C-alpha atoms as a printed R data frame, in Angstrom:
    type eleno elety resid chain resno       x       y       z
1   ATOM     1    CA   UNK     A     1 104.978 130.052  82.871
2   ATOM     2    CA   UNK     A     2 108.297 130.597  84.643
3   ATOM     3    CA   UNK     A     3 109.909 128.760  87.559
4   ATOM     4    CA   UNK     A     4 108.746 131.331  90.106
5   ATOM     5    CA   UNK     A     5 105.131 130.902  89.090
6   ATOM     6    CA   UNK     A     6 105.512 127.067  89.355
7   ATOM     7    CA   UNK     A     7 107.211 127.406  92.753
8   ATOM     8    CA   UNK     A     8 104.517 129.737  94.032
9   ATOM     9    CA   UNK     A     9 101.773 127.413  92.853
10  ATOM    10    CA   UNK     A    10 103.379 124.411  94.469
11  ATOM    11    CA   UNK     A    11 103.906 126.262  97.751
12  ATOM    12    CA   UNK     A    12 100.319 127.523  97.809
13  ATOM    13    CA   UNK     A    13  98.981 124.056  97.089
14  ATOM    14    CA   UNK     A    14 101.313 121.951  99.237
15  ATOM    15    CA   UNK     A    15  98.544 119.676 100.503
16  ATOM    16    CA   UNK     A    16  97.524 118.799  96.976
17  ATOM    17    CA   UNK     A    17 101.183 118.293  96.127
18  ATOM    18    CA   UNK     A    18 101.578 115.826  98.948
19  ATOM    19    CA   UNK     A    19  98.317 114.120  97.910
20  ATOM    20    CA   UNK     A    20  99.713 113.686  94.400
21  ATOM    21    CA   UNK     A    21 103.028 112.237  95.639
22  ATOM    22    CA   UNK     A    22 101.402 109.721  98.064
23  ATOM    23    CA   UNK     A    23  98.707 108.748  95.541
24  ATOM    24    CA   UNK     A    24 101.253 107.978  92.861
25  ATOM    25    CA   UNK     A    25 103.428 105.991  95.308
26  ATOM    26    CA   UNK     A    26 100.476 104.081  96.705
27  ATOM    27    CA   UNK     A    27  99.010 103.177  93.281
28  ATOM    28    CA   UNK     A    28 102.418 102.135  91.955
29  ATOM    29    CA   UNK     A    29 102.957  99.899  95.043
30  ATOM    30    CA   UNK     A    30  99.488  98.451  94.454
31  ATOM    31    CA   UNK     A    31 100.372  97.567  90.842
32  ATOM    32    CA   UNK     A    32 103.376  95.704  92.238
33  ATOM    33    CA   UNK     A    33 101.104  93.944  94.819
34  ATOM    34    CA   UNK     A    34 103.093  95.266  97.764
35  ATOM    35    CA   UNK     A    35 101.429  95.304 101.148
36  ATOM    36    CA   UNK     A    36 102.998  98.710 102.053
37  ATOM    37    CA   UNK     A    37 100.709 100.289  99.420
38  ATOM    38    CA   UNK     A    38  97.935 100.467 101.989
39  ATOM    39    CA   UNK     A    39  99.486 102.844 104.598
40  ATOM    40    CA   UNK     A    40 100.747 105.093 101.776
41  ATOM    41    CA   UNK     A    41  97.250 105.166 100.238
42  ATOM    42    CA   UNK     A    42  95.798 105.965 103.687
43  ATOM    43    CA   UNK     A    43  97.926 109.114 103.838
44  ATOM    44    CA   UNK     A    44  96.784 110.209 100.384
45  ATOM    45    CA   UNK     A    45  93.089 109.507 101.388
46  ATOM    46    CA   UNK     A    46  93.374 111.925 104.318
47  ATOM    47    CA   UNK     A    47  95.151 114.622 102.328
48  ATOM    48    CA   UNK     A    48  92.582 114.540  99.530
49  ATOM    49    CA   UNK     A    49  89.691 114.622 101.976
50  ATOM    50    CA   UNK     A    50  90.824 118.057 102.935
51  ATOM    51    CA   UNK     A    51  91.670 119.196  99.404
52  ATOM    52    CA   UNK     A    52  88.316 118.200  97.909
53  ATOM    53    CA   UNK     A    53  86.378 119.727 100.846
54  ATOM    54    CA   UNK     A    54  88.131 123.054 100.335
55  ATOM    55    CA   UNK     A    55  86.984 123.229  96.612
56  ATOM    56    CA   UNK     A    56  83.352 122.150  97.335
57  ATOM    57    CA   UNK     A    57  83.662 118.747  95.741
58  ATOM    58    CA   UNK     A    58  81.696 117.233  98.541
59  ATOM    59    CA   UNK     A    59  81.021 113.838  96.919
60  ATOM    60    CA   UNK     A    60  84.836 113.521  96.395
61  ATOM    61    CA   UNK     A    61  85.482 114.549 100.035
62  ATOM    62    CA   UNK     A    62  82.815 111.998 101.219
63  ATOM    63    CA   UNK     A    63  84.502 109.472  98.928
64  ATOM    64    CA   UNK     A    64  87.697 109.904 100.880
65  ATOM    65    CA   UNK     A    65  85.965 108.757 104.047
66  ATOM    66    CA   UNK     A    66  84.909 105.587 102.262
67  ATOM    67    CA   UNK     A    67  88.398 105.191 100.880
68  ATOM    68    CA   UNK     A    68  89.824 105.342 104.351
69  ATOM    69    CA   UNK     A    69  87.508 102.525 105.362
70  ATOM    70    CA   UNK     A    70  88.258 100.455 102.273
71  ATOM    71    CA   UNK     A    71  92.015 101.166 102.674
72  ATOM    72    CA   UNK     A    72  91.967  99.792 106.224
73  ATOM    73    CA   UNK     A    73  89.927  96.778 105.037
74  ATOM    74    CA   UNK     A    74  92.256  96.146 102.081
75  ATOM    75    CA   UNK     A    75  95.302  96.438 104.280
76  ATOM    76    CA   UNK     A    76  93.883  93.813 106.639
77  ATOM    77    CA   UNK     A    77  92.555  91.583 103.774
78  ATOM    78    CA   UNK     A    78  95.896  91.659 101.879
79  ATOM    79    CA   UNK     A    79  97.918  91.174 105.055
80  ATOM    80    CA   UNK     A    80  95.797  88.048 105.879
81  ATOM    81    CA   UNK     A    81  96.433  86.706 102.419
82  ATOM    82    CA   UNK     A    82 100.194  87.306 102.571
83  ATOM    83    CA   UNK     A    83 100.239  85.627 106.026
84  ATOM    84    CA   UNK     A    84  98.332  82.546 104.756
85  ATOM    85    CA   UNK     A    85  99.771  82.250 101.248
86  ATOM    86    CA   UNK     A    86 103.095  84.090 101.315
87  ATOM    87    CA   UNK     A    87 102.069  86.668  98.624
88  ATOM    88    CA   UNK     A    88  99.082  88.675  97.345
89  ATOM    89    CA   UNK     A    89  97.165  86.408  94.999
90  ATOM    90    CA   UNK     A    90  94.812  87.706  92.337
91  ATOM    91    CA   UNK     A    91  91.166  86.623  92.518
92  ATOM    92    CA   UNK     A    92  88.972  86.477  89.336
93  ATOM    93    CA   UNK     A    93  85.672  88.382  89.476
94  ATOM    94    CA   UNK     A    94  82.675  86.290  88.400
95  ATOM    95    CA   UNK     A    95  80.224  87.808  85.927
96  ATOM    96    CA   UNK     A    96  77.598  88.124  88.545
97  ATOM    97    CA   UNK     A    97  79.915  90.152  90.723
98  ATOM    98    CA   UNK     A    98  80.818  92.378  87.807
99  ATOM    99    CA   UNK     A    99  77.190  93.091  86.912
100 ATOM   100    CA   UNK     A   100  76.250  93.649  90.605
101 ATOM   101    CA   UNK     A   101  79.124  96.097  91.039
102 ATOM   102    CA   UNK     A   102  78.303  98.071  87.916
103 ATOM   103    CA   UNK     A   103  74.573  98.268  88.830
104 ATOM   104    CA   UNK     A   104  75.432  99.284  92.434
105 ATOM   105    CA   UNK     A   105  77.696 102.031  91.087
106 ATOM   106    CA   UNK     A   106  74.877 103.426  88.909
107 ATOM   107    CA   UNK     A   107  72.269 103.304  91.671
108 ATOM   108    CA   UNK     A   108  74.657 104.804  94.257
109 ATOM   109    CA   UNK     A   109  75.726 107.521  91.841
110 ATOM   110    CA   UNK     A   110  72.136 108.582  91.128
111 ATOM   111    CA   UNK     A   111  71.203 108.515  94.823
112 ATOM   112    CA   UNK     A   112  74.260 110.561  95.841
113 ATOM   113    CA   UNK     A   113  73.761 112.955  92.981
114 ATOM   114    CA   UNK     A   114  70.270 113.773  94.136
115 ATOM   115    CA   UNK     A   115  71.505 114.197  97.719
116 ATOM   116    CA   UNK     A   116  74.360 116.468  96.662
117 ATOM   117    CA   UNK     A   117  72.042 118.505  94.466
118 ATOM   118    CA   UNK     A   118  70.258 119.621  97.686
119 ATOM   119    CA   UNK     A   119  73.472 120.944  99.265
120 ATOM   120    CA   UNK     A   120  74.038 124.628  98.246
121 ATOM   121    CA   UNK     A   121  77.389 125.244  96.492
122 ATOM   122    CA   UNK     A   122  78.080 121.637  95.534
123 ATOM   123    CA   UNK     A   123  80.119 121.555  92.281
124 ATOM   124    CA   UNK     A   124  79.099 119.113  89.525
125 ATOM   125    CA   UNK     A   125  76.741 117.106  91.755
126 ATOM   126    CA   UNK     A   126  75.807 114.270  89.391
127 ATOM   127    CA   UNK     A   127  79.202 113.819  87.712
128 ATOM   128    CA   UNK     A   128  80.993 113.952  91.004
129 ATOM   129    CA   UNK     A   129  78.499 111.551  92.594
130 ATOM   130    CA   UNK     A   130  78.692 109.010  89.773
131 ATOM   131    CA   UNK     A   131  82.520 109.067  89.833
132 ATOM   132    CA   UNK     A   132  82.436 108.756  93.571
133 ATOM   133    CA   UNK     A   133  80.133 105.711  93.405
134 ATOM   134    CA   UNK     A   134  82.147 103.916  90.803
135 ATOM   135    CA   UNK     A   135  85.382 104.727  92.642
136 ATOM   136    CA   UNK     A   136  83.861 102.883  95.621
137 ATOM   137    CA   UNK     A   137  83.170  99.852  93.433
138 ATOM   138    CA   UNK     A   138  86.707  99.979  91.977
139 ATOM   139    CA   UNK     A   139  88.144 100.292  95.547
140 ATOM   140    CA   UNK     A   140  86.136  97.337  96.765
141 ATOM   141    CA   UNK     A   141  87.294  95.225  93.841
142 ATOM   142    CA   UNK     A   142  90.971  96.316  94.503
143 ATOM   143    CA   UNK     A   143  90.669  95.403  98.156
144 ATOM   144    CA   UNK     A   144  89.246  91.988  97.117
145 ATOM   145    CA   UNK     A   145  92.128  91.607  94.632
146 ATOM   146    CA   UNK     A   146  89.981  91.478  91.403
147 ATOM   147    CA   UNK     A   147  91.733  92.414  88.180
148 ATOM   148    CA   UNK     A   148  88.493  94.195  87.032
149 ATOM   149    CA   UNK     A   149  89.358  97.083  89.419
150 ATOM   150    CA   UNK     A   150  91.943  98.288  86.912
151 ATOM   151    CA   UNK     A   151  89.490  98.453  84.011
152 ATOM   152    CA   UNK     A   152  87.083 100.445  86.130
153 ATOM   153    CA   UNK     A   153  89.830 102.800  87.368
154 ATOM   154    CA   UNK     A   154  90.892 103.531  83.803
155 ATOM   155    CA   UNK     A   155  87.365 104.648  82.967
156 ATOM   156    CA   UNK     A   156  86.791 106.614  86.159
157 ATOM   157    CA   UNK     A   157  90.188 108.314  86.105
158 ATOM   158    CA   UNK     A   158  89.606 109.460  82.516
159 ATOM   159    CA   UNK     A   159  86.407 111.148  83.550
160 ATOM   160    CA   UNK     A   160  88.016 112.644  86.622
161 ATOM   161    CA   UNK     A   161  90.613 114.382  84.421
162 ATOM   162    CA   UNK     A   162  87.895 116.510  82.871
163 ATOM   163    CA   UNK     A   163  86.297 117.235  86.184
164 ATOM   164    CA   UNK     A   164  89.500 118.456  87.789
165 ATOM   165    CA   UNK     A   165  90.471 120.572  84.794
166 ATOM   166    CA   UNK     A   166  87.067 122.208  85.065
167 ATOM   167    CA   UNK     A   167  87.635 122.868  88.788
168 ATOM   168    CA   UNK     A   168  91.163 124.253  88.095
169 ATOM   169    CA   UNK     A   169  92.822 121.492  90.026
170 ATOM   170    CA   UNK     A   170  95.576 121.284  87.385
171 ATOM   171    CA   UNK     A   171  98.036 119.207  89.376
172 ATOM   172    CA   UNK     A   172  95.312 116.714  90.408
173 ATOM   173    CA   UNK     A   173  94.183 116.495  86.729
174 ATOM   174    CA   UNK     A   174  97.772 115.725  85.715
175 ATOM   175    CA   UNK     A   175  97.865 113.170  88.488
176 ATOM   176    CA   UNK     A   176  94.853 111.404  87.159
177 ATOM   177    CA   UNK     A   177  96.245 111.292  83.663
178 ATOM   178    CA   UNK     A   178  99.287 109.573  85.231
179 ATOM   179    CA   UNK     A   179  96.948 107.314  87.218
180 ATOM   180    CA   UNK     A   180  95.404 106.113  83.965
181 ATOM   181    CA   UNK     A   181  98.871 105.021  82.833
182 ATOM   182    CA   UNK     A   182  99.445 103.314  86.197
183 ATOM   183    CA   UNK     A   183  96.120 101.569  85.990
184 ATOM   184    CA   UNK     A   184  97.074 100.221  82.527
185 ATOM   185    CA   UNK     A   185 100.350  99.031  84.125
186 ATOM   186    CA   UNK     A   186  98.458  97.480  87.023
187 ATOM   187    CA   UNK     A   187  96.123  95.700  84.621
188 ATOM   188    CA   UNK     A   188  99.018  94.265  82.721
189 ATOM   189    CA   UNK     A   189 100.971  93.167  85.761
190 ATOM   190    CA   UNK     A   190  97.982  91.691  87.557
191 ATOM   191    CA   UNK     A   191  96.914  89.756  84.498
192 ATOM   192    CA   UNK     A   192 100.397  88.378  84.142
193 ATOM   193    CA   UNK     A   193 100.418  87.429  87.865
194 ATOM   194    CA   UNK     A   194  97.034  85.804  87.620
195 ATOM   195    CA   UNK     A   195  98.032  83.623  84.704
196 ATOM   196    CA   UNK     A   196 101.290  82.623  86.546
197 ATOM   197    CA   UNK     A   197  99.214  81.699  89.606
198 ATOM   198    CA   UNK     A   198  96.995  79.428  87.518
199 ATOM   199    CA   UNK     A   199  99.820  77.867  85.542
């Protein structure tokens, strides 16, 4: 692969390129617990809504609509916490919340998978639906400042890599490999911050 081929690919896929850049920036800012992460993530949500719709990953496109809602909620919730406490404080997820979230992800994934199976042309309906459902759980946990969001993002992002390679979204697959590394960084940093908050 030469530089011309790479340049042509990037030019033809500029929206995916912009989605990659804003996603990486938004997740990195989230690992640092910076409030500005939310408007950056909002831009990536809108870009990927269009990208996924164009390649018939309808569950992923639908997911972006929910991400937009969760992003707006997370932005407000974190802003309120910063206003009241001066910083974004980590909140521990109780076992009951963990089990409820995992069960909701499974039920939501199956229900969405059956729905997407009815839509002609839907790619990978059950895998895409399950990843969509668990991404919603992880997003909710992130908006609520639970460390468990990073564990779930690691698992979901690893599965997404395979899905995107299969759909020839190479840049997005590479992005998700990088997001796994960012999630590990986020897990480390949030755990450290949580222990400092309780010390």
